[in-house]
N, C-alpha and C positions, 0 to 999 in steps of 0.2 A: 505494499499498500504505501502510494507516494504522501510526503508531506502534507499536501495541499488536498488529500483525498481525505485524512483522517479526522474524526469527528468525535468531540465530546456529547453525549447526550444525555439531557437534563430531564427527568420526571417529578412533578410535584403535585401534590393534592393537599388542599386545606380547605376548611371553612370558608364562604365565599366573601368577599369585602370588597371595597374598593383597594385601589393602590398596588394590589399583587402584581398585575405586570408590570408597573413602573419599577416596583422594587428590583427585581429581576432584569429589566433591562438597564435599568440605571447600574446595576451591580456588572452585568458584562460589561458595557459599555466603557465604563470605569476602568475596567481591565483591559480595553482593547480589544474585545471578544466580537468577532464576526459571525453574527447568527443567519444560517442559511435553511433555516426552519423553525417555526412557530406557530404551534396548533394549541388552542385554547377551548375548554367548555365548561360553563356554568350549569349545575341541576338545581332546577327550581325545587325540586321536591325534596333533596337533600339537603339543599342549600352548600353543597358541595362542589370547588372549583378545581379543574385539572388543566395540567398543561404540560405539553413535550415540546422542549427547545432544542435545537440542535446547533452548535457553534464549531467553527473551523477550528482544530487545535493549533494548528499555525500561526493563529490568532492571537493567541494568549501568551505572555512570557514564563510562563509556567505550563507544571504537567498538570493531570488529572490527579492526582495525591494532594498537589496545592489546589487546586480548584474545589475539591471537596472540603478541604479544611478551612477555606474563605468561605463557601457555601453555608458553613455550619450557622455565620453570623445573618446572613439571609433568613434561612428559616427561623432564627429566634426573634428574629424582627416581624415575622410574618405570624406569631401566636405559637402556642403549646402545640396543636394538634397537626402539625404540619409532616407528610409522608413523600418522601423525598430520596433520588437517588441519581448516581453519575455514572454512564458506563462509557468507554474509551473503546471506541470502534477499532483502534489497534490492535488492542487483547483479542487473541481468535478464542472465537465462541465454544464450547466443549458440549458435547451431546451423547446421551446414553439412551439406546433405544431396545424398548423390551416386547417380543414376540411370543408367540406362538406357532401354528404349524400354518395360518395364512399369510403368505407372502409378498399381498400385491402393494399392499402399502410400504412395506420395507423394501422392495422393489425399485419405487417410485425415488424414496428419499435417497436409496443409495446411487440413484441413477441422476439425478440432481447433486448430489453433492458431487460425483464424478465429473460432471460436465463442467464444473464450478457455478452452476446457477444457484447451490445453497451452499455460501463460504462459512464451514463449520468444518471441526473435527470431531467426528463419530468416535467415541473413545472406546466405544463397547457397545454389542449386542448379545443381549440376554435372553434366552429361550428357554421353556419349561419343556421344551421339546427341540429335539436336534435338526429337525427338518430344515432351518434355514440357516445351517452351521456352513456349509458349501460356500453358495452366494455370498455370505458375510465373509468369510475367510479369502474367496476370490477378488475380495475389493480393499482387501489388507488391512482387515479390520479385527479384534480379537474378537472370537464367540465363545459364550460361558453358558453353559447348558447347566440348569438348576431346575432338576424333576419337583414337581409339587405334588406330592402325596394326598391321599384322601382324608387321612386323619387328621385331626386339628394338631396334633403334636409334631408331626412331619410335615404341616405347613408351617407352622411358626417357625421352626429350624430353617425351611427353604426360603423365608421371607427374610431370616435374620440373614441368612448367604446371600441373600439379591440386597439386601441394604448394605452390607459392606463392601461388595462389586461396586454398588452404584457409586458411593459416597468416596472411595478408592479414586473415582475419576474427576470428583470434582465437578461436575456439570452443570452448566447454565440452563440446562432443560434435560427432562427426563422424559420421553416420548413413549407413551401407550400405544404402540401401533398393531392394534389388537391383538392386545395383550391376553385380554379375557380371562384374568385374575382380579379379583378386587382386594384393592390394597388393605389392609389393616389402617386403623384409626393413626395410629401414634407416625406411619410413614406417610399419612396423608398429610400430615401434622409439620414432619418434617420437612417434606418436598413442598412444602404450599406455595404455589405461585412459580413452578417449576415444572411441576409434573402434565404433562399435557395428555388428555386420551382423545381419541376418535371414537365417537360412538355413531352407529351405523343407523340413526334414525334421526327426524328432525326434530329434535327435543324443545317440548318437555313429552312430546307425543312418544309412545311406545319406548318406556323406558325399560332397561334390565335385558334380559336373554330372547333372541330371537325375535328381533322387531321386524324383519321382513316378513316373517310369518303372521303376526300381528296387524302389519300393515295391509296385507294380502287379506286376510279375513276381515276386515273392515271395508275393504273395498275403497282404498284412498286414491284419488288421482296425481298426487305427487309423494315422493320418498325423498330423503335428505341425508345429509351427514351433519354431526356437528363435531368441531371441535374445542373442548373446555378443559378448565384448569380440574386436576382431580381432587375432590372433597371426600369426609368421611359417609357424607350423605351418594348413595349409589345414583350415578347420571344426572348429578344436580348443582354441579360446579360452575364458575361462571364461565360465560362462553364466549369463546375469543372468535369464532367464526363459523359460518354456516353455509349450506348451499342445497338447492333441490334438482331433481330432475322428474320428468313427465312419466307418469306409468298410464294404464287403462286395463278394461276387463278381460285384454285377451293375455296379459302378463302372468305368467307362474310366478311362484315363490322364486324359482331359479332363475326366470328372468329377470326379477326384481334384484336379486343377489349380483347379478353380472352387472346391471344398472349401476346399483349401489356402488360398486367397488369403484367405478369410476371417479363418481363425487366424493367416495372416503378419501380417496389420495388428493385431490387436488385441495380440500378444505384441509386437510392434515396439514399439507404442503404450506399453505398459507397460514393458518394458524401457527404453524412453528416459526416460518418466516418473521409476522407481527411481533412474536415473543422475543426473537433474537434481536430485530433489530429496536426492540424496547418502545413498540408501540401501543401497547396494551398497558391501561391503568386499570386497576380492580378496586372498586369501593362496595363493601359489603359483598352481596352476591351477584353486581352486575358487573360490566366494565366499559370503558372509552376506549373506542380502538383508533388509534388518530391515523 
């Protein structure tokens, strides 16, 4: 990445009031910061203000750590309930992907990474079956097989091993690419805001297992996919991205599954990109995506 392409991404959320934009802009201007993107949203229902601002790194006389240290004073002046972070695009983003037997989402992500479309380091792929080991290793990425027994004691041990493997990679995102295992509440809490799931329905419709069968039985005319952050409540986390495709009375469940896979791949790739580009701000169970 060239010097003039490197960016610092500032995300901030706080109770809305006058002067927030002026406070941030004045701070950056005084430091010589060159703002290349600036997005704002004020939610009247919660009185919460959201902003994402992108600054050219080469316009500032100091680095990301110094920027964070100085921004503490800005946040303090804005009040006590400020949520903020600053990301350096010069630092590679790390991803761990969790899979089972269905490979369409994994194939798509690995293809985007290999082509340079998605600039991330996939540190590992972890599967509860070994079906996708070969394709993973063909891309030069480590594959870890962690079987999940049916009994609760064995499943707890498997999740402990999974946790160790994931945390060792220090990922910026943990992608459940049709992993089909329900994460325990403690992992949901530890990975909050980093664990992304792709659910094969247009949530909140048809949560849980076999959503295409549910949709076919209901006679829907649209099916979809949802990328959302993982929470302890099944398929109910903050939604990052969604899309749909039309179906009709002639489509079987198998047809819906085939059509739905195309939507799942696109929605997951978009959601992961928005997350890695720090475009998603979460407040409660809702998101703002800039």
